C-alpha positions in Angstrom: 0.1 0.1 0.2 1.5 3.5 -0.9 1.2 6.7 1.5 -0.2 9.5 -0.3 0.5 12.8 1.2 -2.6 14.8 -0.4 -1.8 19.2 -0.5 -5.1 20.4 -0.4 -7.2 22.9 0.9 -10.6 22.8 -1.3 -12.7 20.3 1.3 -14.5 19.1 -1.8 -10.8 18.8 -3.5 -10.4 16.7 -1.2 -13.1 14.5 -0.1 -13.0 13.5 -3.8 -9.3 12.9 -4.0 -9.3 10.6 -1.3 -11.6 8.7 -2.3 -10.5 7.9 -5.9 -6.7 6.5 -4.0 -8.8 5.1 -1.2 -10.6 2.7 -3.7 -7.1 2.0 -5.7 -5.7 0.6 -2.6 -3.4 4.1 -1.5 -3.5 4.8 2.0 -3.6 8.8 1.2 -2.3 10.8 4.8 -4.4 15.2 4.4 -3.1 17.9 4.9 -4.5 21.9 4.2 -1.5 23.5 4.3 1.6 23.5 3.3 2.2 23.9 7.7 -0.6 20.8 8.2 1.6 19.1 4.9 5.2 19.8 7.6 4.0 18.9 10.4 3.1 14.9 9.1 6.2 14.1 7.1 7.7 14.5 10.8 6.7 11.0 11.2 5.6 9.5 7.8 7.5 9.3 4.9 5.2 9.4 1.7 5.7 7.7 -1.4 4.5 10.6 -3.7 2.5 13.8 -2.2 -0.4 15.2 -4.1 -0.1 19.1 -4.0 -3.0 21.8 -4.5 -0.3 25.4 -6.1 -2.7 27.7 -4.4 -2.2 26.7 -1.2 -3.0 29.4 1.6 0.1 31.4 3.3 3.2 29.3 2.1 1.9 28.6 -2.1 3.0 24.8 -3.3 5.3 26.3 -6.0 7.1 26.8 -2.6 6.7 24.3 -0.1 7.8 21.9 -3.8 11.0 24.1 -3.9 11.8 23.2 0.1 11.3 19.6 -0.5 13.4 19.0 -3.1 16.2 20.9 -1.2 16.0 18.3 1.1 18.0 15.5 1.2 15.6 13.1 2.8 12.4 14.8 0.6 14.5 15.5 -2.5 13.3 12.2 -4.2 9.5 11.8 -3.2 7.9 13.2 -6.9 4.9 16.1 -6.5 2.4 15.5 -8.7 0.1 19.3 -8.5 -3.0 19.1 -9.2 -4.6 22.1 -9.8 -7.0 24.7 -11.1 -3.7 26.6 -12.4 -5.0 26.2 -15.9 -2.7 29.3 -17.8 -0.4 28.4 -20.2 3.0 28.5 -18.7 1.6 27.1 -15.3 2.5 23.7 -16.3 6.1 25.0 -16.9 6.2 26.8 -13.6 5.0 23.8 -11.4 7.7 21.2 -12.8 10.2 24.1 -13.0 9.8 24.1 -9.5 9.8 20.4 -8.9 6.8 19.0 -9.2 7.2 14.8 -11.5 3.7 15.7 -13.4 0.8 18.5 -13.5 -3.2 17.0 -13.6 -5.4 20.5 -14.1 -9.0 20.3 -12.0 -12.0 19.0 -12.6 -10.2 15.6 -11.4 -10.5 13.3 -13.4 -10.3 10.1 -11.7 -9.3 7.5 -15.3 -6.0 10.6 -15.9 -5.3 10.8 -12.2 -4.3 7.4 -10.8 -2.1 7.0 -14.6 -1.1 9.1 -13.4 -0.6 8.0 -9.2 0.1 4.9 -10.6 3.0 6.1 -13.4 5.1 8.6 -10.9 5.2 5.1 -8.3 6.1 3.1 -10.3 9.3 5.1 -11.1 10.1 5.6 -6.8 13.0 2.7 -5.6 12.5 -0.4 -4.7 11.2 -0.1 -0.9 9.8 2.8 -1.4 10.7 6.7 0.1 10.9 5.5 3.3 
């Protein structure tokens, strides 16, 4: 079972993504902002992070860049899942360190396909 940290401030989006991921057998750990995400990672090491880029306070771009600079979290794939769908937003997400990009509204099959692909990219034995 893969551990996924879901960083999402919108309750409906959080619920939808959680249901989709849990129905596929994943262990989902929710966080509503960057602070909660960082606290969660003190006690668990996710195999994958789903990151909303438009978080209140510290946004998802900033949090992703910080995670990629830390040796302990640099290897964890980050999937940007965001309502930011303007020209250049995907490039900005990838430049911040995201391994993939999906725009909202979430498409169940596309989400699961990308999640499984990113989880396969994690070295055997996961991140922790």
